[in-house]
C-alpha positions, 0 to 999 in steps of 0.5 A: 488530567487524564480526563483533560488529556481523554478530552484533547484526544476526543477533540482530536479525534473528532476534528480527524473523522470530520473530513471523512464524514463531510466527503460521505455525506456530500456523496449522498448530496444531489448536485445541487444539494452539494453545491448550495451547502458545501460546509453541512457535512449532511444532505438535505434531501433523502440520501443518494445511494445512486450516486455510488452505482453511476460513478461504479458503472457509467464512469469506469471506477469498476476498471479502474478498482480491477487496475488497482487491485492486480497493480497491489496484489501482483507488488505484494506478492512480488515484495513478499516472495523476492525480500522475504529471500533475501532477507532468509539469507541476510539472516541465516547465512554467511557470504562474501560481501554480506554486509556490504550489500545488506547497508547498501540496500539499507542506505537507500531508504535516505534516497527519495524516490523522486530523484529517481523518476526520470530515469526510471521512466527512460528505462521503462520506455526503452524496455517497452514497458511504458503503458503496461501492467509490468511497468507500473508494478517492477519500480514499485516492487524495486521501490519496497525493497530497503524496508521490506529487508531490513525488516525481514532480515530483523525478524528472521534474526529473532527466530533461534539459529537453533531451528535451522541447525536441526532442520539441517540435521534432519536432511532439509535442504535450503529451500525446504528449511526457508519456505516450510518453516522460517516461511510460516513464522514469519507471518506478523513481519509478513503483514507488516510487509503486505499492510504498508504495500497495499496503502502505498501502492493503491494509494500510488499516483505519481509512478502510474501517472508517469508511465501511463496514459492509456485510461484502460490502465488507470488505477483509482487515485488516476481516475479521481485525478480524472475526474477531478479535472473536469470542467464542471465537477459534480462535488457528488460524484467526485466525494463517491468516487474518493470514498470507493478509493479509500473503502478497501483500506478503511475495511481491510487495515482493522483486521490486520492490526493486531499483526501489523503492531507485532510485526513492527515491534518484534521484527525490527527490535533485535540485529 
């Protein structure tokens, strides 16, 4: 039975791996080879590595890549700074309306984000933030609030309260306790939140597509959609653009996987 399970898992893994191999192989084909042999995941002739340089330079993917980095980094930084403070406050302080405010944020997990796109777009436009980095970044930070607050609050509650009391007796103020003691101890939760929001922001196409109409502000998914909308598709260039889009996620996730799993298992088990 054990070998049957392994064989089934291996077959499933190969089935999941095939689309990625096809995408990589097609990106290394000539335009003619990509059209003539679409089913084959491997090029018939030499690998066309210059396709990546062509997509990166001539098709402006370097600019799209830079925009994605700026937006993702700003969203991650905003989420960690704002919601780690909120989680720390919910976990360690008592104040009027604490439970109501906390559970209101948690209830927002049940609200589909697509339902607020129209009022959100109207607000951003009225504030003059349409077609700007800020207009892209702020709603993404806001959308990350429910889960980030939940995870940070749960994680800070797992840290012994005696540590907080000892810091108070030593004369530390609230900001020092948060910044010097609790935040460094929350690295697993920070890693989990960072990975989730990095993947979500990096792959987000719906909100940027709504709020941005200038090509100079396109992120990678928007640049890929723009490339796919051309009247004559060059499949090798399209797949090269897709490879550039997913490469940062493929590279970063294996290094942060342990921190991600630890944050999910430790930060979510104790309320």
